[in-house]
Every structure is written in structure tokens, then in C-alpha cells.
N, C-alpha and C positions, 0 to 999 in steps of 0.2 A: 644473807645470804646470798653473799659475794665473800663473806669469810671462808664458810667453805666449797662452796665451790676451787674456791682460792688450795685451800689449806686438802679439798680433795686434787687440785692438777700438785704440786708439790708433791703430797704420796705419795702418783700410777709417777710421776719423771723420775725420781725416788724408786719407787722397788723397778721399773727399767732400767735403770742403771743399776743396779746391785745384779739385778739379773741380767747386764750388758756381763756385769765384773764377771760373775758365777762363770760365765759362761768362758767369754776369753782364757780366763785364768785353767777351768775346768778344762778346754780342748788342748790350752797349753801345757798342762798337769798328765793326759793321758796319751797325748805325744812323743810325753818325756817319757815315761811310765814302758808306752810300747820299743821304742827304742833300746834298753834298757833291757826287754828283754829277749830282743833281737841280738840284743849283742852275747847274751849270755847264754842264747835259744847254737847260736853261731859258735858261740868256746867249747859247748859242747859239742856239736857236729865237727867243728875241730878232735876231740881229745877221742870222737869216735871212734876217728878212719885208724887213728895208730892201735886202740883195742880193737879191731873186727879186723884190723892184719894182724894181732897175734892170738888172733882166734885159733886152736880151742881152749885154750889157755890151760892149759896143763899147767906148769908156773905159777900156782899163787903169790908165790914169795917175790915173784916178777910183777908179775901184772899190782897188785895189791902196792906196790914201792912204786908202781908206773903213775900206780890211782894217787898216791901222799904226795908224792912231784905235782904235778894238775889242780890237786887237792891246791893245798898251799898256793903254789903263783898264783890261781884266779879269785883265794881267799873268798873256796870256800869253807861249806861246813865238814860237807862231808862227802866224796862220790867215790861213785862206785859202778858196780857189770851185778849183773842175772841175770843169767842163762835162761834160757826158755826152758829151762826143765830145774828150774830155782832155785841154781847155785851163786852163791851171790861172795862176790872178790867188793873190802872194801877199805877207805883209805886209811879211816880207823880201825888200832886194832878194836874197840867194843859196837859189840855185835846189835843186829837190828831185828826186833822182833818178827817172827817169821807172814806177822798177819799184814807190814806194814812195806815187808817187801810186795809178797804176793801182791796185795790192792796198788802200788805202781806198776812191778807187768802188765797185770792188767790190763788195768787204766789204760799204758802205752799203748802198748799189743792192739788194744780198744779203738785207741786214738792216733795214734804213730807221732804225735806228739805229748806228749803231757806238764802241765802247768796247775798244781794245787795253788789254792788259797792259803796263810796262814799259818798256822796251827803248829801245837811244841818240840822241837826240838828234840831226837828221839836220839842223842846223842850228846846231851849237854844239857845245858841253858838258856831261853830264851824261844822264839820263834827264827821259824825254815818256811821261806817256802822248796816246796820240793816240784826242779825241770827235767822233764827226765825225752830223750830220743831214741827213738831205734836202731837195734845193734843189723849189722846184716851180711848175710856170706854173699855173696851174687844176689838175688832175687830173694832168697829165704832168710829170713827175718833172723837172729841165732838172739837178742836175746839185745837187754836195755840199755844203756849207758842216766845214769841219774843222778844230780846233787844236789847237797839242802845248800842250797843259799837263804845267810844271814837276810833275817826281812826290811831291817832297818837300808840295805839298799839300794828295796824302790820305797821305803816308809816317808824320807826325806822329799820321795819327787812329789808327794798327796798334799805335803805343805802347802798349803794355799797365804801369798800376801796380802788377804783378806777380809779385815772385821778385826781391826786389828792385828794380823798373825794370830787368828784366833784360824781363822779359814781350815776348813782341812776335805781332803775329797774320799771318794770308795771305789775300787772297786770293785763289781758287783756279776753275779755271775746269771748273763739275762737268760736261762733258761728256770734259775726259780729266787733270783731276786738273792739271795745267798753275797754275806761280804766277804769277799777272797783276799780283801787289802784297805788296809784303812795309816789315816796319815796317824791318830791318836787312837787310844783307846777308848772306844764309845759303849756305848747300853745296848745295844738290839745285834743283831745278826744275818737279819732280812726284811733288807728294805722293804719290800713290795708289803713284810703285814707291817715293816710302821707306814706306811702310805695310806694304807687298806684299814686301820685301825685310828688314822690318823682323822680320817673321811675325807682324801685327795680320790 
């Protein structure tokens, strides 16, 4: 009986230590992720000032040259402006699907600022995260500035130094549990479904 009690004590102590370690590392990773997102949001808001000042974007070449310069300088995959009417100016020559740009425009107009989860890049290989901010002319919304940001910019922040370097964090959408960003490939896309199916 003494051995069983001692074993339970050790097990509970180890579980508490692991939970504390995960909580501490998870909190740090979440803070790092939030700061990285805020930094990119600040970059977009700064670029937006120039984009707003050049409205109504009559010179497409000039607008797209500016976007290309800013995209390269900030290591974005692509940078674009979508007018309220749906006209698209891009830093890349490869066009984007109308459904893709319309989705960004609609979500940004609904939310004010928009941040997507990881998704396949529409202009090449790899995964990207889309971040967008509204563009204004006075108080009127005139469009959206968006960046396709390589997911590795955030992915490394989600790798936790626990479990022999195998620990990983996820950014999940609170409303539905969808995995927005992950530190490595996993076999699920919704955390709430996994927890519900495991009996939690």
C-alpha cells in the first residue's frame, strides 16, 4: 500500500510539474506570437498611410511598384490593395482568384482588421497567413491593404522547448476551435473535436 501511495504521489507531482512547464512555455509562446502579429499589423498600418494618401490609385504601375518595394522590404510573400469596388493592385504579377480577394475584402470590412489561419499560398508554394487592415479616406472606408505572410515567420514561435524539443503549441480560434496556426504538422484541424472525442 505504501508503494502505491508513493507512486501516486510521484505521478501527481510529475503531472503538476509538466502542466506548470507547459503553462509557462505556452504563455511565453502566446506572448511572442501576439507581439509578432502586432509588429506585422503595425507595419501594415504604416504602409496603409502611404496607400491611403495615393488614393484613388489611378496609376496602377506606381501603386504596384510601391507594393512590391514594401513587400520585399518586409519579407512578405505578397502585398496588395483591394478597393471597395473590388479592384486589386498586387506586388506580384501572378493574379489572385477573385474569390480569394473578395473573401479578404469582406472579412476585413466586417472585422476592421483580419487575420487568417495557415493556408496554401495563392502565389507559389508553401503556407501563408493573411493579415489585412482597412484603408480610409477621411472616415470613409476605401479599401483594404493585405499581406501574405510566410507562416514560418510565426511557426517557430510555437515550438516549445519541452518533451525533448518535441513540444508544440497551437493557435486556435476561440469561437469554433479551428487550428489557425501550428508549430508543426498535426493530424487534426479542430481542437474542440479532438477533446470531445477523447472524453474531456
